[in-house]
N, C-alpha and C positions, 0 to 999 in steps of 0.2 A: 475578577472580570476576565482574566486570561482563559480560565476554564470555560466560561460562558461563550467567549468568542470562538474557542476551539470547537465547542458543540455547534455553534451557529455555522461555521464554515464546513465542519464535517457533515452536518445534515444537509446543508446546501449542496455539497458535492454529491451526496447520495441521491438526492432527488433530481438534480440536474443531470447527472450521469445515467442513473437508472431509468427514470421516467423519460428523459430526453432520448435515450436509445429506443424506447417504446414508441414515442411520438414521431421521431424523425427517421429511424433506421429499420425498425422491425419489418415493415411492409414495403420497403422501397423496392420498386419493380426489378425483378430478376436478381438483384444483389442484396436483397434485404437480409437482415441478420436473424429474423424469426425469434421464436420463443427462447431457443437456446442462447442466442446472442444477448437478448435482454437479461436473461438469468445471469449470464456471465458479467454483464455490465454492472448489475447491482452488486454482485460479489466483489468486483474489482474496485468499486467506489469505497466499500467498507475496508477492503484490504489496504488500499493506498492511504486512506485517511487514518487508519489505525496506526500506521507507522509514521505518518506526518504529524499528527496532533494527539494521538492516543496517550502519549506520555504526559500531556498537559492536563487533559480532562478525564482520562480513562477511556475515551473513545466510545461513548454511548450512541450518539446520533439517532436516538430512538427512545421515546418515552417508555415503551414497554421494557427496554433494557434497563433503564434507570429504576423502574419499579422492581424488576427482577433482582437486580443487584442489591437494592434495599432489602427485599425479602430474604435474600441470602446473607445478609449481615455485612455486605461489602460497601454500602453507600449510606451516608447519613440522611435521615428523613428531611432535615432542614434544607438540603440542597435539591430536593425533588422538584419543587415548583420552579425555581430559577432555571434548572436544566431543561425542564419541559418547555418553558417559555422560549428559551434560546433555540431549542430544537424546532419548535413550531414556526418561529420567525424565520429561521434559516430555510425551512422547507417551503414556506409561502414565498419567500424572496426568490427561491430557485424556480418555483412554479411561475412566478411573475416574469422571470427572465425567459423561460421557455415559451410563455404566451407571447411575449414581445417578439421573439425570434420567429415563431410560427406565424404571427400576424403579418410578417413581411412577405409572405407568399400569397399571390393572388388567389382568391377564392377560399381562403382559410376560414373555417367555421367549426365550432365545437358542437357536434350533434349529440346533445345529452339525452337523446331517446334511445341510444345504442350502448351496448355493453362496452366498457373500456374507453369511453369518451375522455379524451385528454389524459389517458393512462390512469383513469379513476378505477376504484375498486367497486365491486357490487355483488349482489346475489339475486336469485330468481332470474327475471328477464335481463338483469344487468350483470349477471355472471357470464363470462365469455362462452361457457358451454352449458348454461342454463341450470346450474346447481342451486338448490333451495337454500333458504335462510339457515336451516339446521345444518346442512352440509357445510356451508360457508363458515358457520360458527365453529363447528368441530375442527375443520381444517386449520383455521387461524389459531384456535386455542392450542391444538396439538403441536403445530409447527413452531409456534412461538415458545411453547414449553421446551421443546427439544433445542431450539436455538439458544435459549438461556442456559440449559444444561451444558451445552457445548461451550458457551462463553465462560460460565463459571468453572468448568473443568479446565479449559485451555488457559485460563488466567490464574488458576490455583497456584499457590506458592510452591507446591511440589511438582508442578508441571514444567515443561520446557517452554518458558514464556517467550523465547525468541521466535517461536513459530505460531504464537497465538493469533496474530493478524491473518496469517495464511489460512489457518484452521477456520476462523470465524468467517472470512470471506468466502471460502469454499462451501461452508455450511449454508450461507445465504444464497449462494448459487444453486445448491441442491434444493433448497426450499422453493425457489422460484421454478425450477424444473418440474417440481411436483404440482405446484398450485396455481400457476398462471391460468390454466383452463378453468379452475374452480372459482377464484375470486379476483383474478388478475394480480394476486399476491400482495398482501399488505405486510403483516407481522410488524408493522410500524405505524402507529397512529398519526404521527406527524406527516409522514409521506401520504397517507390517505386523505388527511384533512386538506393539505395544500392543493392536491389535484381536484378534490371535490369542490373546493371554493370556486375554482375557475370553471369547472364543468357546470355547477349549479344543478337545479332540477332534482331528479331522483337520486343521482349519485351523492348529492349532498345530504339528502334525507336518509340515506343508508349508511352514512359514515359512522354512526353510533356503534355499529357492530365492529367496525375496524378500530375502535378504541376499546370496547368492552372485551372482546375475545383475546386480543394480544396481551392486554394488561393482566387479565385473569390468568392466562396461560403462563405469563412471565412470573407472576407472584407465586403460582403453584410450583414452578420450577425452582424458584429461590428457596422455598421451604423444603422441597424434596432434596435439593442438593445439600442444604445445611443440616438436615436431620438424618438423611439416609446415606449420603455419599461422601461428604466432607471428612477428611482425615481429622480425627479429634485432636491430634497433636497440633494442628494448625490453630484451632480455637484456643 
């Protein structure tokens, strides 16, 4: 249960910090943090929680990461569903907190006819810069693949594990710098689901892509790392 609580709190912090920065701070008049600030916020949430609770649960905070670690031979299949449930519950709880806070401002409303509503992900008309379903799928697949390659490499027994949290946090920052204009950046199905539930409408109907592409990319990375990159002495 400690592992599941660690995943709950880690994913909660990721969504609260990352999506919260997008909702409250990205476009704040004159002093807004913009895309770069949101990207850094997501990276910092992972970095901080990796050191806070990563030693308890492994610090996944993302169903795609759990699938990728399973494919790479680092995570037992029996723990996949419990971890994913804990991650999704944590993400939804964070989204609920964000909604409650946002509701305290007069005139607050989620306009789910626009891209990025309540920090949701999307493609086509719901992509921040109008990228197609195909472009969104490729971006999410490739970025999650490389995210998992970085995670698997940084946490390899032959790597300098003390810097793994920094490496992974910076990787997530870079991923957001690349892809916020494309999909508003997911690479994390739990993060996408939580915001889509509160946004509703088309963002919710598009959330399937932000489960399929990251999970497939993560599984591909796991098999690539295990078969092509992993030092056989480790196995």
